[in-house]
N, CA, C and O atoms as a Tinker XYZ file with bonds, in Angstrom:
   200  protein
     1  N     27.140000   -7.440000   17.686000    73     2
     2  CA    25.703000   -7.684000   17.856000    64     1     3
     3  C     24.813000   -6.746000   17.350000    63     2     4     5
     4  O     24.757000   -5.621000   17.847000    81     3
     5  N     24.046000   -7.112000   16.332000    73     3     6
     6  CA    23.175000   -6.229000   15.872000    64     5     7
     7  C     21.819000   -5.931000   16.678000    63     6     8     9
     8  O     21.524000   -6.623000   17.652000    81     7
     9  N     20.971000   -4.832000   16.218000    73     7    10
    10  CA    19.666000   -4.710000   17.246000    64     9    11
    11  C     18.799000   -5.682000   16.997000    63    10    12    13
    12  O     17.903000   -5.662000   17.840000    81    11
    13  N     18.662000   -6.568000   16.171000    73    11    14
    14  CA    17.869000   -7.654000   16.233000    64    13    15
    15  C     18.064000   -8.554000   17.419000    63    14    16    17
    16  O     17.297000   -8.615000   18.379000    81    15
    17  N     19.591000   -9.511000   17.196000    73    15    18
    18  CA    20.109000   -9.797000   18.277000    64    17    19
    19  C     19.816000   -9.589000   19.339000    63    18    20    21
    20  O     19.624000  -10.491000   20.153000    81    19
    21  N     19.703000   -8.314000   19.611000    73    19    22
    22  CA    19.557000   -7.631000   21.189000    64    21    23
    23  C     18.328000   -7.832000   21.658000    63    22    24    25
    24  O     18.080000   -8.377000   22.734000    81    23
    25  N     17.339000   -7.305000   20.699000    73    23    26
    26  CA    16.158000   -7.454000   21.199000    64    25    27
    27  C     15.253000   -8.569000   20.516000    63    26    28    29
    28  O     14.112000   -8.177000   20.273000    81    27
    29  N     15.513000   -9.779000   20.186000    73    27    30
    30  CA    14.933000  -11.279000   19.876000    64    29    31
    31  C     13.683000  -11.524000   20.728000    63    30    32    33
    32  O     12.578000  -11.847000   20.291000    81    31
    33  N     13.975000  -11.349000   21.834000    73    31    34
    34  CA    13.264000  -11.908000   22.677000    64    33    35
    35  C     11.546000  -11.247000   22.737000    63    34    36    37
    36  O     10.523000  -11.835000   23.088000    81    35
    37  N     11.692000  -10.074000   22.338000    73    35    38
    38  CA    10.477000   -9.300000   22.032000    64    37    39
    39  C      9.542000   -9.488000   20.757000    63    38    40    41
    40  O      8.387000   -9.075000   20.653000    81    39
    41  N     10.071000   -9.999000   20.070000    73    39    42
    42  CA     9.520000  -10.629000   18.687000    64    41    43
    43  C      8.714000  -11.885000   19.108000    63    42    44    45
    44  O      8.957000  -12.613000   20.070000    81    43
    45  N      7.725000  -11.999000   18.220000    73    43    46
    46  CA     6.702000  -13.069000   17.877000    64    45    47
    47  C      6.417000  -13.085000   16.912000    63    46    48    49
    48  O      6.557000  -12.104000   16.182000    81    47
    49  N      5.741000  -14.559000   16.398000    73    47    50
    50  CA     5.359000  -14.652000   15.224000    64    49    51
    51  C      3.509000  -14.098000   15.156000    63    50    52    53
    52  O      2.577000  -14.426000   15.890000    81    51
    53  N      3.537000  -13.326000   14.171000    73    51    54
    54  CA     2.133000  -12.808000   14.211000    64    53    55
    55  C      0.863000  -13.505000   13.785000    63    54    56    57
    56  O     -0.262000  -13.025000   13.923000    81    55
    57  N      1.151000  -14.703000   13.244000    73    55    58
    58  CA     0.334000  -15.697000   12.969000    64    57    59
    59  C      0.253000  -16.635000   13.952000    63    58    60    61
    60  O     -0.944000  -16.908000   14.043000    81    59
    61  N      0.917000  -17.319000   14.789000    73    59    62
    62  CA     0.567000  -17.961000   15.883000    64    61    63
    63  C      1.291000  -17.560000   17.397000    63    62    64    65
    64  O      1.303000  -18.314000   18.370000    81    63
    65  N      1.779000  -16.435000   17.353000    73    63    66
    66  CA     2.259000  -15.878000   18.697000    64    65    67
    67  C      3.437000  -16.758000   19.295000    63    66    68    69
    68  O      3.682000  -16.664000   20.498000    81    67
    69  N      4.158000  -17.595000   18.498000    73    67    70
    70  CA     5.385000  -18.094000   18.828000    64    69    71
    71  C      6.448000  -17.260000   18.996000    63    70    72    73
    72  O      6.445000  -16.050000   18.767000    81    71
    73  N      7.463000  -17.988000   19.443000    73    71    74
    74  CA     8.777000  -17.442000   19.768000    64    73    75
    75  C      9.654000  -17.510000   18.749000    63    74    76    77
    76  O      9.835000  -18.626000   18.262000    81    75
    77  N     10.427000  -16.307000   18.168000    73    75    78
    78  CA    11.075000  -16.293000   17.119000    64    77    79
    79  C     12.483000  -16.482000   17.397000    63    78    80    81
    80  O     12.944000  -16.092000   18.470000    81    79
    81  N     13.313000  -17.130000   16.397000    73    79    82
    82  CA    14.738000  -17.149000   16.379000    64    81    83
    83  C     15.549000  -16.595000   15.160000    63    82    84    85
    84  O     15.185000  -16.906000   14.025000    81    83
    85  N     16.396000  -15.964000   15.310000    73    83    86
    86  CA    17.291000  -15.613000   14.253000    64    85    87
    87  C     17.854000  -16.682000   13.395000    63    86    88    89
    88  O     18.583000  -17.349000   14.128000    81    87
    89  N     17.866000  -17.128000   12.285000    73    87    90
    90  CA    18.762000  -17.646000   11.532000    64    89    91
    91  C     19.854000  -17.003000   10.828000    63    90    92    93
    92  O     19.671000  -16.628000    9.670000    81    91
    93  N     20.987000  -16.833000   11.414000    73    91    94
    94  CA    22.242000  -15.938000   11.021000    64    93    95
    95  C     22.522000  -16.353000    9.517000    63    94    96    97
    96  O     22.465000  -15.527000    8.606000    81    95
    97  N     22.828000  -17.696000    9.318000    73    95    98
    98  CA    23.124000  -17.843000    7.768000    64    97    99
    99  C     22.192000  -17.691000    6.754000    63    98   100   101
   100  O     22.665000  -17.790000    5.622000    81    99
   101  N     20.687000  -17.422000    6.855000    73    99   102
   102  CA    19.956000  -17.275000    5.839000    64   101   103
   103  C     19.126000  -15.755000    6.045000    63   102   104   105
   104  O     18.203000  -15.365000    5.330000    81   103
   105  N     19.765000  -14.961000    7.312000    73   103   106
   106  CA    19.291000  -13.652000    7.600000    64   105   107
   107  C     17.638000  -13.644000    7.709000    63   106   108   109
   108  O     16.972000  -12.834000    7.065000    81   107
   109  N     17.112000  -14.513000    8.488000    73   107   110
   110  CA    15.737000  -14.806000    8.445000    64   109   111
   111  C     15.325000  -14.759000    9.858000    63   110   112   113
   112  O     16.238000  -14.940000   10.664000    81   111
   113  N     14.069000  -14.542000   10.362000    73   111   114
   114  CA    13.425000  -14.894000   11.416000    64   113   115
   115  C     12.696000  -16.105000   11.196000    63   114   116   117
   116  O     11.942000  -16.225000   10.230000    81   115
   117  N     12.884000  -17.029000   12.059000    73   115   118
   118  CA    11.865000  -18.335000   12.160000    64   117   119
   119  C     11.184000  -18.524000   13.330000    63   118   120   121
   120  O     11.751000  -18.347000   14.408000    81   119
   121  N      9.810000  -18.931000   13.239000    73   119   122
   122  CA     9.336000  -19.314000   14.350000    64   121   123
   123  C      9.503000  -20.751000   14.532000    63   122   124   125
   124  O      9.646000  -21.718000   13.784000    81   123
   125  N      9.414000  -20.486000   16.196000    73   123   126
   126  CA    10.071000  -22.254000   16.478000    64   125   127
   127  C      8.758000  -22.917000   16.597000    63   126   128   129
   128  O      8.919000  -24.137000   16.547000    81   127
   129  N      7.416000  -22.553000   16.747000    73   127   130
   130  CA     6.204000  -23.171000   16.899000    64   129   131
   131  C      5.830000  -23.706000   15.675000    63   130   132   133
   132  O      5.792000  -24.905000   15.398000    81   131
   133  N      5.500000  -22.584000   14.806000    73   131   134
   134  CA     4.989000  -22.793000   13.285000    64   133   135
   135  C      6.063000  -23.262000   12.123000    63   134   136   137
   136  O      5.818000  -23.931000   11.119000    81   135
   137  N      7.007000  -22.851000   12.444000    73   135   138
   138  CA     8.185000  -22.662000   11.411000    64   137   139
   139  C      7.963000  -21.677000   10.205000    63   138   140   141
   140  O      8.522000  -21.809000    9.115000    81   139
   141  N      7.301000  -20.927000   10.448000    73   139   142
   142  CA     7.193000  -19.758000    9.041000    64   141   143
   143  C      8.519000  -18.789000    9.410000    63   142   144   145
   144  O      9.008000  -18.499000   10.501000    81   143
   145  N      8.861000  -18.443000    8.151000    73   143   146
   146  CA    10.032000  -17.810000    7.643000    64   145   147
   147  C      9.493000  -16.385000    7.704000    63   146   148   149
   148  O      8.294000  -16.136000    7.579000    81   147
   149  N     10.483000  -15.414000    7.914000    73   147   150
   150  CA    10.215000  -13.944000    7.737000    64   149   151
   151  C     11.329000  -13.432000    7.330000    63   150   152   153
   152  O     12.334000  -13.661000    8.002000    81   151
   153  N     11.421000  -12.668000    6.211000    73   151   154
   154  CA    12.781000  -11.944000    5.714000    64   153   155
   155  C     13.211000  -10.907000    6.652000    63   154   156   157
   156  O     12.401000  -10.507000    7.488000    81   155
   157  N     14.496000  -10.388000    6.603000    73   155   158
   158  CA    15.167000   -9.317000    7.118000    64   157   159
   159  C     15.616000   -8.516000    5.935000    63   158   160   161
   160  O     16.587000   -8.889000    5.278000    81   159
   161  N     14.934000   -7.409000    5.632000    73   159   162
   162  CA    15.285000   -6.430000    4.380000    64   161   163
   163  C     15.921000   -5.303000    4.913000    63   162   164   165
   164  O     15.304000   -4.508000    5.620000    81   163
   165  N     17.129000   -5.166000    4.627000    73   163   166
   166  CA    18.108000   -4.015000    4.640000    64   165   167
   167  C     18.012000   -3.644000    6.234000    63   166   168   169
   168  O     17.843000   -2.490000    6.626000    81   167
   169  N     18.153000   -4.878000    7.178000    73   167   170
   170  CA    18.154000   -5.147000    8.809000    64   169   171
   171  C     16.475000   -4.666000    9.099000    63   170   172   173
   172  O     16.489000   -4.005000   10.137000    81   171
   173  N     15.707000   -4.720000    8.804000    73   171   174
   174  CA    14.097000   -4.443000    9.267000    64   173   175
   175  C     13.624000   -5.697000    9.017000    63   174   176   177
   176  O     13.666000   -6.188000    7.889000    81   175
   177  N     13.065000   -6.402000   10.209000    73   175   178
   178  CA    12.258000   -7.758000   10.071000    64   177   179
   179  C     10.804000   -7.566000    9.142000    63   178   180   181
   180  O      9.967000   -6.684000    9.332000    81   179
   181  N     10.763000   -8.377000    8.350000    73   179   182
   182  CA     9.342000   -8.059000    7.634000    64   181   183
   183  C      8.274000   -9.270000    8.362000    63   182   184   185
   184  O      8.354000  -10.473000    8.114000    81   183
   185  N      7.510000   -8.786000    9.085000    73   183   186
   186  CA     6.524000   -9.485000    9.886000    64   185   187
   187  C      5.463000   -9.608000    9.215000    63   186   188   189
   188  O      4.794000  -10.520000    9.700000    81   187
   189  N      4.880000   -9.056000    8.173000    73   187   190
   190  CA     3.733000   -9.128000    7.680000    64   189   191
   191  C      3.718000  -10.097000    6.577000    63   190   192   193
   192  O      4.880000  -10.289000    6.220000    81   191
   193  N      2.908000  -10.765000    5.911000    73   191   194
   194  CA     2.677000  -11.766000    4.750000    64   193   195
   195  C      2.171000  -10.670000    3.760000    63   194   196   197
   196  O      1.353000   -9.787000    4.014000    81   195
   197  N      2.827000  -10.902000    2.564000    73   195   198
   198  CA     2.673000  -10.121000    1.463000    64   197   199
   199  C      2.498000  -10.752000    0.254000    63   198   200
   200  O      2.353000  -10.089000   -0.773000    81   199
């Protein structure tokens, strides 16, 4: 279990404040509410839009 899996419950979508879940196949965080997808780069979740 990596640290993201351990602390997933404290992450929230910066856009809609929805709950995020970890898509292990794609190594991304996905919002359950608005379906936005956030990359995980070198183990760091990128929750900012760039």
